[in-house]
C-alpha positions as CSV (number, residue, x, y, z in Angstrom):
1,M,0.0,0.0,0.0
2,N,1.4,3.4,-1.0
3,K,1.7,6.1,1.6
4,V,0.5,9.5,0.7
5,F,1.0,12.8,2.6
6,A,-0.8,16.0,1.9
7,F,0.3,19.6,2.4
8,F,-1.8,22.7,1.9
9,F,-0.4,26.0,0.5
10,S,-2.1,29.0,-1.1
11,G,-5.0,26.8,-2.3
12,L,-2.8,24.0,-3.6
13,V,-2.7,20.5,-2.2
14,V,0.7,18.8,-2.5
15,L,0.7,15.0,-2.4
16,V,3.8,12.9,-1.8
17,G,3.7,9.2,-2.6
18,S,5.2,6.3,-4.4
19,V,4.2,4.9,-7.8
20,D,4.6,1.3,-9.0
21,V,6.3,1.0,-12.4
22,Q,4.2,-0.9,-14.9
23,G,4.4,-1.8,-18.5
24,Q,3.6,0.9,-21.0
25,V,0.7,0.5,-23.4
26,G,1.7,0.0,-27.1
27,R,5.4,-0.7,-26.3
28,E,5.4,-3.8,-28.5
29,S,3.6,-2.2,-31.5
30,G,6.7,-0.6,-33.1
31,L,4.7,2.6,-33.7
32,W,6.6,4.7,-31.1
33,N,10.0,5.1,-29.4
34,W,10.5,5.1,-25.7
35,T,13.0,6.6,-23.3
36,D,13.3,7.0,-19.5
37,N,16.2,9.4,-19.2
38,A,15.9,12.3,-21.6
39,E,16.4,15.6,-19.7
40,H,13.7,17.5,-21.5
41,H,11.1,14.8,-20.7
42,K,11.4,15.5,-16.9
43,S,9.0,18.4,-17.4
44,I,6.2,16.2,-18.7
45,V,3.3,15.5,-16.4
46,Q,0.1,13.6,-16.3
47,V,-3.0,15.8,-16.0
48,T,-6.1,14.5,-14.2
49,A,-9.3,16.5,-14.6
50,G,-12.2,14.8,-12.9
51,E,-12.4,11.2,-14.3
52,G,-10.3,12.0,-17.4
53,T,-6.6,12.1,-17.9
54,G,-4.3,13.8,-20.4
55,T,-0.7,15.0,-20.7
56,G,0.9,18.3,-19.9
57,V,4.3,20.0,-19.6
58,I,5.7,22.4,-17.0
59,I,6.7,25.6,-18.8
60,A,7.4,28.0,-15.9
61,V,8.6,27.9,-12.3
62,D,8.4,31.0,-10.1
63,S,11.4,30.9,-7.8
64,S,10.1,33.9,-5.9
65,K,7.1,31.9,-4.7
66,P,8.4,28.9,-2.7
67,V,5.9,26.3,-1.6
68,K,7.2,23.6,0.8
69,D,10.1,22.0,-1.2
70,G,9.0,23.5,-4.5
71,Y,7.5,26.5,-6.1
72,E,4.4,27.8,-7.7
73,G,4.5,27.4,-11.5
74,Y,2.6,26.8,-14.6
75,C,1.6,23.7,-16.7
76,L,0.6,23.8,-20.3
77,T,-2.0,21.4,-21.5
78,A,-4.9,21.1,-24.0
79,W,-8.1,23.1,-23.3
80,H,-10.3,20.1,-23.9
81,V,-8.5,18.1,-21.1
82,V,-9.5,20.6,-18.4
83,Q,-12.5,22.4,-19.9
84,H,-15.1,20.8,-17.6
85,H,-13.2,21.5,-14.4
86,L,-12.4,25.2,-14.4
87,N,-13.8,26.0,-11.0
88,D,-14.3,22.8,-9.1
89,N,-10.7,22.1,-7.8
90,E,-10.7,18.7,-9.6
91,I,-7.5,19.3,-11.7
92,S,-4.4,17.5,-10.4
93,L,-0.9,16.7,-11.7
94,T,1.3,13.6,-11.3
95,Y,5.0,14.2,-11.9
96,R,7.5,11.7,-13.2
97,N,9.1,11.4,-9.7
98,G,5.7,10.2,-8.3
99,R,4.8,13.4,-6.5
100,K,1.4,15.0,-7.0
101,A,-0.2,18.4,-6.9
102,K,-4.0,18.9,-6.4
103,K,-6.4,21.8,-6.6
104,C,-4.6,23.2,-9.6
105,K,-6.5,25.8,-11.6
106,V,-6.7,27.2,-15.1
107,V,-5.6,30.8,-15.3
108,Q,-5.5,31.3,-19.1
109,S,-7.0,29.4,-22.0
110,D,-7.7,29.6,-25.7
111,K,-10.6,27.3,-26.6
112,A,-10.3,27.8,-30.4
113,R,-6.6,26.8,-30.4
114,D,-7.2,24.1,-27.7
115,V,-4.5,25.5,-25.3
116,A,-4.7,26.1,-21.5
117,I,-2.3,27.2,-18.8
118,V,-2.8,25.8,-15.3
119,W,-1.4,27.2,-12.0
120,V,0.3,24.4,-10.1
121,W,2.8,23.4,-7.4
122,V,6.1,22.2,-8.9
123,P,8.7,20.1,-6.9
124,N,12.1,21.7,-6.8
125,D,13.7,18.8,-8.8
126,I,11.3,19.2,-11.7
127,P,12.7,21.6,-14.5
128,S,10.5,23.7,-16.7
129,A,10.7,23.3,-20.5
130,K,11.6,26.3,-22.6
131,I,9.1,27.7,-25.0
132,A,10.5,28.2,-28.5
133,N,10.8,31.7,-30.0
134,D,10.0,30.7,-33.6
135,S,6.9,29.0,-34.9
136,I,7.0,25.7,-36.7
137,K,6.5,25.6,-40.5
138,S,5.9,22.7,-42.9
139,G,8.9,20.5,-43.2
140,D,10.3,21.1,-39.7
141,R,11.3,18.0,-37.7
142,L,9.4,17.5,-34.5
143,E,9.1,15.3,-31.4
144,F,5.6,14.5,-30.0
145,C,5.4,13.2,-26.4
146,G,2.4,11.7,-24.7
147,L,1.2,9.6,-21.8
148,G,-1.9,8.2,-23.6
149,G,-3.3,4.7,-23.2
150,G,-2.7,4.5,-19.5
151,S,1.1,5.0,-19.6
152,D,2.8,5.1,-16.3
153,V,4.3,8.6,-15.9
154,S,7.0,7.4,-13.5
155,C,8.4,5.1,-16.3
156,C,9.5,5.8,-19.8
157,V,7.9,8.4,-21.9
158,R,6.4,7.5,-25.3
159,H,7.7,9.8,-28.0
160,F,7.5,9.9,-31.8
161,A,9.3,11.8,-34.5
162,G,7.4,13.5,-37.2
163,T,7.6,16.3,-39.8
164,A,5.2,19.2,-39.8
165,S,3.1,18.9,-42.9
166,S,0.8,21.1,-44.9
167,P,-1.4,22.9,-43.9
168,S,0.6,23.8,-40.8
169,T,0.1,27.5,-39.9
170,L,1.1,30.0,-37.1
171,D,-1.8,28.5,-35.1
172,R,-1.7,24.8,-36.0
173,I,0.7,22.0,-36.6
174,F,-0.1,18.9,-38.5
175,A,2.1,15.8,-38.7
176,D,1.8,12.2,-39.9
177,V,2.1,10.4,-36.5
178,P,-0.3,8.3,-34.5
179,L,-1.7,9.2,-31.1
180,L,-3.5,7.4,-28.3
181,P,-6.3,8.7,-26.0
182,G,-4.6,10.6,-23.2
183,D,-1.8,12.1,-25.4
184,S,-3.8,15.3,-25.6
185,G,-1.9,18.2,-23.9
186,G,1.4,16.5,-24.5
187,P,4.3,18.7,-25.6
188,V,5.7,19.0,-29.2
189,F,9.4,19.7,-29.1
190,N,11.7,21.1,-31.9
191,R,15.2,20.0,-32.6
192,N,16.5,22.1,-29.6
193,H,14.0,20.4,-27.2
194,E,12.0,23.6,-27.0
195,V,8.2,23.5,-26.7
196,V,6.6,24.5,-30.0
197,G,3.1,23.1,-29.5
198,I,0.6,21.1,-27.5
199,I,-1.1,18.0,-28.8
200,S,-4.9,18.4,-29.6
201,G,-5.6,15.0,-31.1
202,G,-6.0,13.3,-34.5
203,W,-8.5,13.3,-37.3
204,F,-9.3,9.6,-37.9
205,W,-9.7,6.6,-35.6
206,Y,-8.4,3.1,-36.6
207,D,-7.6,-0.2,-34.9
208,G,-3.8,-0.3,-34.6
209,G,-3.8,-3.6,-32.6
210,I,-3.0,-1.8,-29.4
211,T,-4.3,-3.2,-26.1
212,T,-4.4,-1.8,-22.6
213,S,-2.7,-3.5,-19.6
214,T,-5.9,-5.4,-19.0
215,G,-6.1,-6.7,-22.6
216,S,-8.8,-4.3,-23.8
217,S,-8.5,-3.0,-27.3
218,I,-7.7,0.7,-27.6
219,R,-8.1,2.7,-30.9
220,T,-5.4,4.9,-32.3
221,T,-6.0,8.3,-33.9
222,W,-4.1,9.8,-36.8
223,P,-2.7,12.1,-38.2
224,A,-1.7,14.3,-35.3
225,R,-2.7,17.9,-34.9
226,A,-1.4,20.4,-32.3
227,S,-1.2,24.1,-31.5
228,N,1.7,26.0,-32.8
229,V,3.9,28.2,-30.5
230,E,2.2,31.5,-31.2
231,P,-1.0,30.8,-29.2
232,I,1.2,29.5,-26.3
233,K,3.3,32.6,-26.3
234,S,0.2,34.8,-26.3
235,L,-1.3,33.0,-23.3
236,M,2.0,33.2,-21.4
237,A,2.2,36.9,-22.0
238,K,-1.2,37.3,-20.3
239,V,0.0,35.1,-17.4
240,E,3.1,37.3,-16.9
241,D,0.8,40.3,-16.6
242,E,-0.1,39.9,-12.9
243,S,-3.2,41.9,-13.4
244,T,-4.8,39.0,-15.2
245,V,-4.0,36.4,-12.5
246,R,-5.7,36.1,-9.1
247,Y,-4.4,33.5,-6.6
């Protein structure tokens, strides 16, 4: 039985516990790559909103606002992952080191571009990912990362290379890669391991022969679509204007 301890700070609940490592969904399919030690993957988190789960990435840590053995910070995820839990304290994060934060809240969002920024507690050993300065254009090489299919966040991260394809724009990225339910909100990195987008989902569902840890079939969606960096930078600019944020 795992032990869990809770701490309350500034409306956030911080949970400390242990997580058992389990096999990752889709690992035998050959569709994706896996790694457990990439430095830029340490900022990836699992986002739980009510009964649903998605993926997210820490994009800012405010060292001027310490909380226990961490800080206040911000997580980037997809709007549709958190849209039904904006005001009910039902959004929580699980970090790759097994620690958890509850009572996180959305502070900025863009429904049309499917992007949201969530105020969270961040452990002091979790780094933030850097947001890219330049938008992605067709032909750029990318890395998509997600925790879909019931992947264990404390184990290896599923990632998959792709090339931005037409009609990628300043708002949207499209790429010929498959996704699983739960990948939504996962980061898209450029060659420099900078965040250039957030996964929204795919267009078509198909049976890729993937099964969950219990043996149930799980459909795959393809091709991938994600936000581009401009909507993310726009939301972060609003967050950095303290007049738009109320703790």
